[in-house]
N, C-alpha and C positions, 0 to 999 in steps of 0.2 A: 257381833262378825256379820252382822246380816247387812247393819247398815254401813260398813266400812265395806263389803260387797257390793252391795246395793250403788254407792257414791261411785266408788272406781270403775263397773260396769257403765253408769253413767258419762262418769269423765271421757273413757275410751270412745263412746259413741259419738260424744260432741265436737271429738278431736280426729277423731277419724278421716270425716268429709274434708275437713281443712287439710291434712296433710296428704291426702289423693287429690286433692287440687294443685298443691304448691308442686308435687312431682309429676303433676301431669303439663304444664307451664315450662319446667325444664326440658321436658322430650321437645317440646313443639318448635324448639330453635330454632329458628331459620339460617341457614347458611346466605352469605354476600361472597359477594364476588366482585373485585374492582377490573375492568376494564383499562387499558393505561392507555388505549389510542384514543379512548373517546374520552376517558377523563370521566371514568363516572363508576356508578354502583348497580348494581343487580345483585336481586334477590333469588337465590333458587327456589324457587316453590313449584307447586302443580303448575302452574299455567307457565314458566321456563322450559320445564321439563317435557311438554309437550313440544315446544317449539322446539327443545331439543331433537328429539323423535323426527318430527318435519324435515328437519336439517339432515339427520341422519340416511331417512329415506332419500332425498334429493342428492346427497352425494352418495350413494348404495355404499355407507358405513356400515363395520362390523356393530357389533351393541353394544358397546363400550362407556362407561361410566364419563363425564366429562372432566369430571375431577381428576382421571389419571390420563390424560391426554396428554400429549405433548405441550409446551409453552404454546407453541408458532400454531399449533388446532385449535386450540384455545384461542388464541387470538382471532385466526380465521373463524370461526362461529360467531366471534363477539362480532366481526364484520359483517357476516350475512346476517347476523341477528338486527343490528342499526338498519341493513338494507330493507327486513321484511319486519315492521313492527306487527303491533299487536291486528291492527285494521286489516291486514294485509293477510296475515297468517290466519287467525281466527273470524272474520269479518264481523268485529263486537270492540270495540272501548273496555278497559276496564275499571 
């Protein structure tokens, strides 16, 4: 009985890190949005979130999640974003 319990616990110890890593990879999925006017894709990551905050500040907009904006408001953001690339917004390249 002790041997079985020992093997069982060892098996759990070996499988747990793999299961946790797989769970982490699922949670990290990045959202992508298509800009119809420019015909390109944008990943919504921390950098895009910072750019969107800056856009809201410039436009004096309330704090609203980008995905909840009306389509025309999203299009206006993408136009602004293409005029204000990362070099201009953050002073560096990614």
